[in-house]
N, C-alpha and C positions, 0 to 999 in steps of 0.2 A: 585540458578541461579537468577539473577536480573530479575525483570519483565520488559519486553519491552512494550512500548506503540506503537503498529503498527496498522494503519488503511489503508486498501486498498480500493480505490475508483474505481468502476467497472461499466460495462454495461453487459447486457446479451450476446452481440454479439462480445465481445472483446477477441480474442484468447490470447493476451498477458496478459490479466487479469487472465485468467485460468492458464497460465504458472507461473505467479507471485504467485498465491495462492498455486499451487502445490509445488513451490520452498520453500515457507515459511513452508509448512507442512513437506517437506523432511528435513528441517533444524531444525524442532522441535520448530518453532517460532509461538506462538499464535498471532492471529490477529483478527481485527474486519473488516468486510466487509460492505461498504456502496455502494449500487447500485444506482448510480445517474440517471439511466434510470427510476427507480421506485420512487425515492425521489427527486422531483424538487427543494425543499428547500435546500437539501444537495448539489445539482448541483450548485445552485446559490452561496452558501457559498464557495464552492470550487473555483469557478471562481473569486470571490471577493478576496480570500486569495492568490491564486497562479497566477491569471491572465491567466490561461490555462483551456481549456475545454476538452483536450484529456484525455484518460484513457489508461492504469492504471496510477493513481497517488497514490503514497505510502508515508504516513507520518510515519517515523520511529524515535521515540523519539524526535519529534519536527523538524526533518529534512525532507524536501520535496524531493521526487524523482519522476521525470516525466518519465514514461515508466518503463519497466521491466529491471532493472539493478542489476544483482546478486551481483556484487562487492559493489555497493553503499549500498544495503540492509545489507550485511554482515559488512560493515564498520560502519554503524550507529547502528546496533543491538548489544546489549550486550550479549555475549555468555560466558558461564561458560567453560573455557578451562581447561582440565585436570581433 
């Protein structure tokens, strides 16, 4: 299976962040979590790159997804089919 580069930007109080992480785990997709509530530098970088401060924001192989969007995650993630 090809490696996916997936980063999920979250906060402690975001229910959609938890749903996104659970979905990635259910799909067997590894990801890195960046908690922007605890890492203000990461929060600043995220706003500079995307112009958005809402979470979750998910970067899947260079493609930004704002919010928890199952179909977009699966579209951008490389999965080994068969």
